[in-house]
PDB file of the backbone (N, CA, C, O) and the ligand in Angstrom, with CONECT records:
HET     ZN  A 101       1
ATOM      1  N   UNK A   1    -200.862-182.273  39.002  1.00  0.00           N
ATOM      2  CA  UNK A   1    -201.082-183.683  39.098  1.00  0.00           C
ATOM      3  C   UNK A   1    -200.825-184.644  38.094  1.00  0.00           C
ATOM      4  O   UNK A   1    -201.256-184.578  36.943  1.00  0.00           O
ATOM      5  N   UNK A   2    -199.988-185.693  38.639  1.00  0.00           N
ATOM      6  CA  UNK A   2    -199.459-186.573  37.694  1.00  0.00           C
ATOM      7  C   UNK A   2    -200.364-187.917  37.963  1.00  0.00           C
ATOM      8  O   UNK A   2    -200.736-188.304  39.071  1.00  0.00           O
ATOM      9  N   UNK A   3    -200.636-188.544  36.691  1.00  0.00           N
ATOM     10  CA  UNK A   3    -201.017-189.999  36.750  1.00  0.00           C
ATOM     11  C   UNK A   3    -199.932-190.818  36.267  1.00  0.00           C
ATOM     12  O   UNK A   3    -199.363-190.792  35.176  1.00  0.00           O
ATOM     13  N   UNK A   4    -199.752-191.536  37.257  1.00  0.00           N
ATOM     14  CA  UNK A   4    -198.551-192.633  36.737  1.00  0.00           C
ATOM     15  C   UNK A   4    -199.577-193.454  35.773  1.00  0.00           C
ATOM     16  O   UNK A   4    -200.798-193.511  35.915  1.00  0.00           O
ATOM     17  N   UNK A   5    -198.835-194.044  34.812  1.00  0.00           N
ATOM     18  CA  UNK A   5    -199.573-194.535  33.858  1.00  0.00           C
ATOM     19  C   UNK A   5    -199.859-195.916  34.463  1.00  0.00           C
ATOM     20  O   UNK A   5    -198.958-196.505  35.061  1.00  0.00           O
ATOM     21  N   UNK A   6    -200.991-196.415  34.338  1.00  0.00           N
ATOM     22  CA  UNK A   6    -201.151-197.620  34.954  1.00  0.00           C
ATOM     23  C   UNK A   6    -200.751-198.990  34.240  1.00  0.00           C
ATOM     24  O   UNK A   6    -201.305-199.363  33.206  1.00  0.00           O
ATOM     25  N   UNK A   7    -199.841-199.636  34.819  1.00  0.00           N
ATOM     26  CA  UNK A   7    -199.520-200.803  33.983  1.00  0.00           C
ATOM     27  C   UNK A   7    -200.467-202.100  34.412  1.00  0.00           C
ATOM     28  O   UNK A   7    -200.735-202.444  35.563  1.00  0.00           O
ATOM     29  N   UNK A   8    -200.890-202.708  33.206  1.00  0.00           N
ATOM     30  CA  UNK A   8    -201.757-203.879  33.399  1.00  0.00           C
ATOM     31  C   UNK A   8    -200.714-205.055  33.947  1.00  0.00           C
ATOM     32  O   UNK A   8    -199.774-205.468  33.269  1.00  0.00           O
ATOM     33  N   UNK A   9    -201.002-205.480  35.157  1.00  0.00           N
ATOM     34  CA  UNK A   9    -200.279-206.514  35.662  1.00  0.00           C
ATOM     35  C   UNK A   9    -200.529-207.787  34.905  1.00  0.00           C
ATOM     36  O   UNK A   9    -201.620-208.357  34.893  1.00  0.00           O
ATOM     37  N   UNK A  10    -199.566-208.157  34.340  1.00  0.00           N
ATOM     38  CA  UNK A  10    -199.631-209.673  33.624  1.00  0.00           C
ATOM     39  C   UNK A  10    -200.178-210.764  34.707  1.00  0.00           C
ATOM     40  O   UNK A  10    -199.875-210.773  35.900  1.00  0.00           O
ATOM     41  N   UNK A  11    -200.969-211.600  34.103  1.00  0.00           N
ATOM     42  CA  UNK A  11    -201.421-212.577  34.996  1.00  0.00           C
ATOM     43  C   UNK A  11    -200.299-213.298  34.761  1.00  0.00           C
ATOM     44  O   UNK A  11    -199.731-213.435  33.678  1.00  0.00           O
ATOM     45  N   UNK A  12    -199.918-213.875  36.089  1.00  0.00           N
ATOM     46  CA  UNK A  12    -198.675-214.817  36.023  1.00  0.00           C
ATOM     47  C   UNK A  12    -199.198-216.351  36.089  1.00  0.00           C
ATOM     48  O   UNK A  12    -200.044-216.801  36.862  1.00  0.00           O
ATOM     49  N   UNK A  13    -198.501-217.015  35.113  1.00  0.00           N
ATOM     50  CA  UNK A  13    -199.069-218.368  35.202  1.00  0.00           C
ATOM     51  C   UNK A  13    -198.446-219.008  36.335  1.00  0.00           C
ATOM     52  O   UNK A  13    -197.316-218.763  36.758  1.00  0.00           O
ATOM     53  N   UNK A  14    -199.296-219.879  36.811  1.00  0.00           N
ATOM     54  CA  UNK A  14    -199.142-220.799  37.944  1.00  0.00           C
ATOM     55  C   UNK A  14    -198.820-222.417  37.537  1.00  0.00           C
ATOM     56  O   UNK A  14    -199.462-222.911  36.611  1.00  0.00           O
ATOM     57  N   UNK A  15    -197.968-223.095  38.143  1.00  0.00           N
ATOM     58  CA  UNK A  15    -197.698-224.424  37.916  1.00  0.00           C
ATOM     59  C   UNK A  15    -199.091-225.001  38.508  1.00  0.00           C
ATOM     60  O   UNK A  15    -199.558-224.754  39.620  1.00  0.00           O
ATOM     61  N   UNK A  16    -199.730-225.957  37.348  1.00  0.00           N
ATOM     62  CA  UNK A  16    -201.109-226.418  37.625  1.00  0.00           C
ATOM     63  C   UNK A  16    -200.931-227.810  37.369  1.00  0.00           C
ATOM     64  O   UNK A  16    -200.207-228.247  36.474  1.00  0.00           O
ATOM     65  N   UNK A  17    -201.646-228.549  38.221  1.00  0.00           N
ATOM     66  CA  UNK A  17    -201.782-230.119  38.045  1.00  0.00           C
ATOM     67  C   UNK A  17    -202.671-230.441  36.783  1.00  0.00           C
ATOM     68  O   UNK A  17    -203.767-229.889  36.674  1.00  0.00           O
ATOM     69  N   UNK A  18    -202.317-231.131  36.037  1.00  0.00           N
ATOM     70  CA  UNK A  18    -203.079-231.562  34.897  1.00  0.00           C
ATOM     71  C   UNK A  18    -203.021-232.968  34.748  1.00  0.00           C
ATOM     72  O   UNK A  18    -202.204-233.668  35.347  1.00  0.00           O
ATOM     73  N   UNK A  19    -204.007-233.458  33.837  1.00  0.00           N
ATOM     74  CA  UNK A  19    -203.770-234.873  33.187  1.00  0.00           C
ATOM     75  C   UNK A  19    -203.269-234.712  31.856  1.00  0.00           C
ATOM     76  O   UNK A  19    -203.647-233.704  31.260  1.00  0.00           O
ATOM     77  N   UNK A  20    -202.500-235.495  31.273  1.00  0.00           N
ATOM     78  CA  UNK A  20    -201.997-235.370  29.992  1.00  0.00           C
ATOM     79  C   UNK A  20    -202.083-236.687  29.459  1.00  0.00           C
ATOM     80  O   UNK A  20    -201.749-237.709  30.058  1.00  0.00           O
ATOM     81  N   UNK A  21    -202.607-236.607  28.157  1.00  0.00           N
ATOM     82  CA  UNK A  21    -202.700-237.976  27.423  1.00  0.00           C
ATOM     83  C   UNK A  21    -201.458-238.667  27.272  1.00  0.00           C
ATOM     84  O   UNK A  21    -200.440-237.977  27.230  1.00  0.00           O
ATOM     85  N   UNK A  22    -201.354-240.042  27.173  1.00  0.00           N
ATOM     86  CA  UNK A  22    -200.052-240.770  27.012  1.00  0.00           C
ATOM     87  C   UNK A  22    -199.895-240.876  25.622  1.00  0.00           C
ATOM     88  O   UNK A  22    -198.724-241.050  25.282  1.00  0.00           O
ATOM     89  N   UNK A  23    -200.672-240.828  24.768  1.00  0.00           N
ATOM     90  CA  UNK A  23    -200.580-240.920  23.484  1.00  0.00           C
ATOM     91  C   UNK A  23    -199.811-240.019  22.660  1.00  0.00           C
ATOM     92  O   UNK A  23    -200.276-238.890  22.507  1.00  0.00           O
ATOM     93  N   UNK A  24    -198.625-240.337  22.055  1.00  0.00           N
ATOM     94  CA  UNK A  24    -197.496-239.441  21.553  1.00  0.00           C
ATOM     95  C   UNK A  24    -198.131-238.296  20.502  1.00  0.00           C
ATOM     96  O   UNK A  24    -197.726-237.136  20.440  1.00  0.00           O
ATOM     97  N   UNK A  25    -199.030-238.769  19.825  1.00  0.00           N
ATOM     98  CA  UNK A  25    -199.301-237.646  18.879  1.00  0.00           C
ATOM     99  C   UNK A  25    -200.809-237.082  19.451  1.00  0.00           C
ATOM    100  O   UNK A  25    -201.520-236.586  18.577  1.00  0.00           O
ATOM    101  N   UNK A  26    -201.321-237.109  20.734  1.00  0.00           N
ATOM    102  CA  UNK A  26    -202.513-236.618  20.850  1.00  0.00           C
ATOM    103  C   UNK A  26    -202.092-235.342  22.169  1.00  0.00           C
ATOM    104  O   UNK A  26    -201.453-235.569  23.197  1.00  0.00           O
ATOM    105  N   UNK A  27    -202.625-234.138  21.770  1.00  0.00           N
ATOM    106  CA  UNK A  27    -202.189-233.234  22.685  1.00  0.00           C
ATOM    107  C   UNK A  27    -203.186-232.780  23.524  1.00  0.00           C
ATOM    108  O   UNK A  27    -203.331-231.620  23.908  1.00  0.00           O
ATOM    109  N   UNK A  28    -203.991-233.914  23.844  1.00  0.00           N
ATOM    110  CA  UNK A  28    -205.175-233.604  24.925  1.00  0.00           C
ATOM    111  C   UNK A  28    -204.629-233.533  26.247  1.00  0.00           C
ATOM    112  O   UNK A  28    -203.655-234.207  26.582  1.00  0.00           O
ATOM    113  N   UNK A  29    -205.269-232.682  27.065  1.00  0.00           N
ATOM    114  CA  UNK A  29    -204.750-232.568  28.629  1.00  0.00           C
ATOM    115  C   UNK A  29    -205.819-231.870  29.212  1.00  0.00           C
ATOM    116  O   UNK A  29    -206.533-231.189  28.476  1.00  0.00           O
ATOM    117  N   UNK A  30    -206.101-231.944  30.715  1.00  0.00           N
ATOM    118  CA  UNK A  30    -207.042-231.271  31.189  1.00  0.00           C
ATOM    119  C   UNK A  30    -206.614-230.962  32.500  1.00  0.00           C
ATOM    120  O   UNK A  30    -205.789-231.692  33.051  1.00  0.00           O
ATOM    121  N   UNK A  31    -207.048-230.028  33.028  1.00  0.00           N
ATOM    122  CA  UNK A  31    -206.948-229.721  34.495  1.00  0.00           C
ATOM    123  C   UNK A  31    -207.285-230.844  35.635  1.00  0.00           C
ATOM    124  O   UNK A  31    -208.298-231.541  35.687  1.00  0.00           O
ATOM    125  N   UNK A  32    -206.423-230.842  36.332  1.00  0.00           N
ATOM    126  CA  UNK A  32    -206.559-231.738  37.472  1.00  0.00           C
ATOM    127  C   UNK A  32    -207.945-231.618  38.115  1.00  0.00           C
ATOM    128  O   UNK A  32    -208.774-232.523  38.214  1.00  0.00           O
ATOM    129  N   UNK A  33    -208.065-230.296  38.555  1.00  0.00           N
ATOM    130  CA  UNK A  33    -209.156-229.976  39.449  1.00  0.00           C
ATOM    131  C   UNK A  33    -210.607-229.986  38.475  1.00  0.00           C
ATOM    132  O   UNK A  33    -211.681-230.030  39.074  1.00  0.00           O
ATOM    133  N   UNK A  34    -210.595-229.951  37.189  1.00  0.00           N
ATOM    134  CA  UNK A  34    -211.751-229.937  36.485  1.00  0.00           C
ATOM    135  C   UNK A  34    -212.000-231.352  35.906  1.00  0.00           C
ATOM    136  O   UNK A  34    -212.866-231.482  35.041  1.00  0.00           O
ATOM    137  N   UNK A  35    -211.235-232.498  36.367  1.00  0.00           N
ATOM    138  CA  UNK A  35    -211.571-233.708  35.839  1.00  0.00           C
ATOM    139  C   UNK A  35    -212.405-234.384  36.995  1.00  0.00           C
ATOM    140  O   UNK A  35    -212.172-234.100  38.170  1.00  0.00           O
ATOM    141  N   UNK A  36    -213.319-235.229  36.655  1.00  0.00           N
ATOM    142  CA  UNK A  36    -213.916-235.817  37.746  1.00  0.00           C
ATOM    143  C   UNK A  36    -213.676-237.259  38.081  1.00  0.00           C
ATOM    144  O   UNK A  36    -214.154-237.766  39.095  1.00  0.00           O
ATOM    145  N   UNK A  37    -213.005-237.852  37.306  1.00  0.00           N
ATOM    146  CA  UNK A  37    -212.721-239.182  37.296  1.00  0.00           C
ATOM    147  C   UNK A  37    -211.276-239.440  38.187  1.00  0.00           C
ATOM    148  O   UNK A  37    -210.473-238.509  38.123  1.00  0.00           O
ATOM    149  N   UNK A  38    -210.947-240.431  38.874  1.00  0.00           N
ATOM    150  CA  UNK A  38    -209.969-240.366  39.610  1.00  0.00           C
ATOM    151  C   UNK A  38    -208.815-240.516  38.686  1.00  0.00           C
ATOM    152  O   UNK A  38    -207.797-239.875  38.949  1.00  0.00           O
ATOM    153  N   UNK A  39    -208.839-241.142  37.829  1.00  0.00           N
ATOM    154  CA  UNK A  39    -207.880-241.546  36.649  1.00  0.00           C
ATOM    155  C   UNK A  39    -208.649-241.385  35.385  1.00  0.00           C
ATOM    156  O   UNK A  39    -209.289-242.335  34.936  1.00  0.00           O
ATOM    157  N   UNK A  40    -208.619-240.248  34.798  1.00  0.00           N
ATOM    158  CA  UNK A  40    -209.477-240.091  33.529  1.00  0.00           C
ATOM    159  C   UNK A  40    -208.878-240.506  32.230  1.00  0.00           C
ATOM    160  O   UNK A  40    -207.666-240.460  32.019  1.00  0.00           O
ATOM    161  N   UNK A  41    -209.806-240.931  31.323  1.00  0.00           N
ATOM    162  CA  UNK A  41    -209.178-241.463  30.144  1.00  0.00           C
ATOM    163  C   UNK A  41    -209.275-240.472  29.224  1.00  0.00           C
ATOM    164  O   UNK A  41    -210.306-239.816  29.381  1.00  0.00           O
ATOM    165  N   UNK A  42    -208.555-240.095  28.275  1.00  0.00           N
ATOM    166  CA  UNK A  42    -208.616-239.151  27.305  1.00  0.00           C
ATOM    167  C   UNK A  42    -209.873-239.197  26.477  1.00  0.00           C
ATOM    168  O   UNK A  42    -210.274-240.185  25.861  1.00  0.00           O
ATOM    169  N   UNK A  43    -210.542-237.815  26.541  1.00  0.00           N
ATOM    170  CA  UNK A  43    -211.691-237.888  25.769  1.00  0.00           C
ATOM    171  C   UNK A  43    -211.618-237.754  24.265  1.00  0.00           C
ATOM    172  O   UNK A  43    -212.633-237.687  23.572  1.00  0.00           O
ATOM    173  N   UNK A  44    -210.527-237.721  23.834  1.00  0.00           N
ATOM    174  CA  UNK A  44    -210.271-237.877  22.333  1.00  0.00           C
ATOM    175  C   UNK A  44    -210.019-239.090  21.747  1.00  0.00           C
ATOM    176  O   UNK A  44    -210.612-239.537  20.765  1.00  0.00           O
ATOM    177  N   UNK A  45    -208.925-239.745  22.504  1.00  0.00           N
ATOM    178  CA  UNK A  45    -208.466-240.966  21.959  1.00  0.00           C
ATOM    179  C   UNK A  45    -208.759-242.212  22.806  1.00  0.00           C
ATOM    180  O   UNK A  45    -208.628-243.366  22.397  1.00  0.00           O
ATOM    181  N   UNK A  46    -209.152-241.868  23.982  1.00  0.00           N
ATOM    182  CA  UNK A  46    -209.537-242.996  24.957  1.00  0.00           C
ATOM    183  C   UNK A  46    -208.243-243.593  25.545  1.00  0.00           C
ATOM    184  O   UNK A  46    -208.401-244.601  26.234  1.00  0.00           O
ATOM    185  N   UNK A  47    -207.011-243.138  25.384  1.00  0.00           N
ATOM    186  CA  UNK A  47    -205.963-243.583  26.000  1.00  0.00           C
ATOM    187  C   UNK A  47    -205.852-243.119  27.518  1.00  0.00           C
ATOM    188  O   UNK A  47    -206.534-242.214  28.000  1.00  0.00           O
ATOM    189  N   UNK A  48    -205.127-243.685  28.041  1.00  0.00           N
ATOM    190  CA  UNK A  48    -204.874-243.490  29.525  1.00  0.00           C
ATOM    191  C   UNK A  48    -204.254-242.199  29.900  1.00  0.00           C
ATOM    192  O   UNK A  48    -203.439-241.832  29.053  1.00  0.00           O
ATOM    193  N   UNK A  49    -204.387-241.379  30.927  1.00  0.00           N
ATOM    194  CA  UNK A  49    -203.865-240.171  31.141  1.00  0.00           C
ATOM    195  C   UNK A  49    -203.011-240.407  32.248  1.00  0.00           C
ATOM    196  O   UNK A  49    -203.243-241.331  33.028  1.00  0.00           O
ATOM    197  N   UNK A  50    -201.900-239.537  32.398  1.00  0.00           N
ATOM    198  CA  UNK A  50    -200.985-239.461  33.393  1.00  0.00           C
ATOM    199  C   UNK A  50    -200.912-237.943  33.855  1.00  0.00           C
ATOM    200  O   UNK A  50    -201.071-236.953  33.140  1.00  0.00           O
ATOM    201  N   UNK A  51    -200.611-237.991  35.331  1.00  0.00           N
ATOM    202  CA  UNK A  51    -200.325-236.745  36.095  1.00  0.00           C
ATOM    203  C   UNK A  51    -199.095-236.041  35.349  1.00  0.00           C
ATOM    204  O   UNK A  51    -198.103-236.653  34.953  1.00  0.00           O
ATOM    205  N   UNK A  52    -199.325-234.556  35.205  1.00  0.00           N
ATOM    206  CA  UNK A  52    -198.401-233.695  34.756  1.00  0.00           C
ATOM    207  C   UNK A  52    -198.573-232.417  35.161  1.00  0.00           C
ATOM    208  O   UNK A  52    -199.589-232.087  35.773  1.00  0.00           O
ATOM    209  N   UNK A  53    -197.609-231.570  34.866  1.00  0.00           N
ATOM    210  CA  UNK A  53    -197.994-230.164  35.389  1.00  0.00           C
ATOM    211  C   UNK A  53    -197.748-229.295  34.267  1.00  0.00           C
ATOM    212  O   UNK A  53    -197.069-229.702  33.325  1.00  0.00           O
ATOM    213  N   UNK A  54    -198.272-228.056  34.283  1.00  0.00           N
ATOM    214  CA  UNK A  54    -198.568-227.109  33.166  1.00  0.00           C
ATOM    215  C   UNK A  54    -198.295-225.747  33.791  1.00  0.00           C
ATOM    216  O   UNK A  54    -198.778-225.469  34.888  1.00  0.00           O
ATOM    217  N   UNK A  55    -197.497-224.856  33.085  1.00  0.00           N
ATOM    218  CA  UNK A  55    -197.711-223.358  33.635  1.00  0.00           C
ATOM    219  C   UNK A  55    -198.956-222.929  32.880  1.00  0.00           C
ATOM    220  O   UNK A  55    -199.041-222.987  31.654  1.00  0.00           O
ATOM    221  N   UNK A  56    -200.097-222.414  33.839  1.00  0.00           N
ATOM    222  CA  UNK A  56    -201.181-221.856  33.584  1.00  0.00           C
ATOM    223  C   UNK A  56    -201.709-220.797  34.259  1.00  0.00           C
ATOM    224  O   UNK A  56    -201.530-220.690  35.472  1.00  0.00           O
ATOM    225  N   UNK A  57    -202.431-219.880  33.542  1.00  0.00           N
ATOM    226  CA  UNK A  57    -203.065-218.656  34.168  1.00  0.00           C
ATOM    227  C   UNK A  57    -204.027-219.292  35.499  1.00  0.00           C
ATOM    228  O   UNK A  57    -204.748-220.286  35.409  1.00  0.00           O
ATOM    229  N   UNK A  58    -203.889-218.691  36.382  1.00  0.00           N
ATOM    230  CA  UNK A  58    -204.819-219.306  37.419  1.00  0.00           C
ATOM    231  C   UNK A  58    -206.334-219.034  37.097  1.00  0.00           C
ATOM    232  O   UNK A  58    -206.640-218.014  36.480  1.00  0.00           O
ATOM    233  N   UNK A  59    -207.297-219.946  37.515  1.00  0.00           N
ATOM    234  CA  UNK A  59    -208.463-219.772  37.404  1.00  0.00           C
ATOM    235  C   UNK A  59    -209.244-219.115  38.687  1.00  0.00           C
ATOM    236  O   UNK A  59    -209.383-219.601  39.810  1.00  0.00           O
ATOM    237  N   UNK A  60    -209.723-217.825  38.160  1.00  0.00           N
ATOM    238  CA  UNK A  60    -210.344-217.056  39.242  1.00  0.00           C
ATOM    239  C   UNK A  60    -211.314-217.472  40.229  1.00  0.00           C
ATOM    240  O   UNK A  60    -211.723-216.671  41.070  1.00  0.00           O
TER     241      UNK A  60
HETATM  242 ZN    ZN A 101    -205.648-238.591  23.629  1.00  0.00          ZN2+
END
């Protein structure tokens, strides 16, 4: 009997909506579905945030 070596399926990133800080030197961003405000402000620098998307592993 053979065991085929089980390959760990890599978790595929999915395109996820995020909010990204508009300040150039700030790298802050948050998942859209984890932000509670309709238009959040950056928790680090208080700049406004814009909708963007990012390839992220899905949340289980
Ligand atoms: Zn910021």
